[in-house]
N, C-alpha and C positions, 0 to 999 in steps of 0.2 A: 616550563616551572618558569616563574618569573625571578627575575635575579634578585639578590638580597637589596642591591640600592633603591630598587622601587619601593622597598618596605623604609628604608631608612629617610626616603623622601617622603613617603607617605606619614610616617611617624612625627615630622619635623613639620608638615602641614596642619596636621591636627591638633597639635599640643595646645593651641589657644584656646581650643574649647571644651577645656578641663580647667576645673577649680584647681588653685594651688592649696595642697593640704587635704585633711579630710580623707573620706572612706572612697570618693570616685576622683581622686586625683590622676596624674597620666600614670605614676606609680602602679595605679591599681590594674591600668590597660597592659602597662609591659609584663606586671603578673601574670594575668589572663594570656596574654603572649604568648610567653615561657611555657605555662602549663599545656596550653592547647598543642602546641609544636610536641612537645614531651609524650602528650597522650596520643597526639595523630600519628607519632611516630610508630608508636607501639601499636596503633590499630590499623596502620597502613590506609592512614584517611589521606585525603585532597589537602596538602599541606598549603597550599596557595588559597583556597578558599578559607582555612583555618586562620592563617595570619592576618587577613582581610578582614575577617569578620570579627576576630579576636580586638583587632587594634581599632574597628567601628563600632562596636556594639555598645558603647555609651555614649557616642559622640554628642548626641542631644541632653544628654542628662546634665548639663549646666544650666540649659533652656529650664528646663524642667522645674529645676531647683529654686529657678531665678522666677517661675509663675509665668515665663514668655510662652511656654507650650505646654498641653496637658499631658501627653504622652510622649516620654523621649523615644520609645522606642520606633514608633510611628513616624516622628519627627526625623528620627535618626537615619531612617531607611531613604527619607527625603533629600537627607546632607548627604549621604552617601552615594546616592545617585549621581549626583553634581561633581563629586570628587573624580 
């Protein structure tokens, strides 16, 4: 299991990739993160996978919204791999 400090650092590192306000601001990611943990515990899922995936799932959304990329999911996978 990865320690919680890793996730705190990851949150800090990725926050600049999100819009301020709106439906896909960083607070959306935090809600997804908290919900994933809650469900994951009940389902006995791999919480490390859920935590990382929930934090990174919209990492390229702002780029898509700004027409810098066509698909935030595909570009987000590339960005996540580099982190």
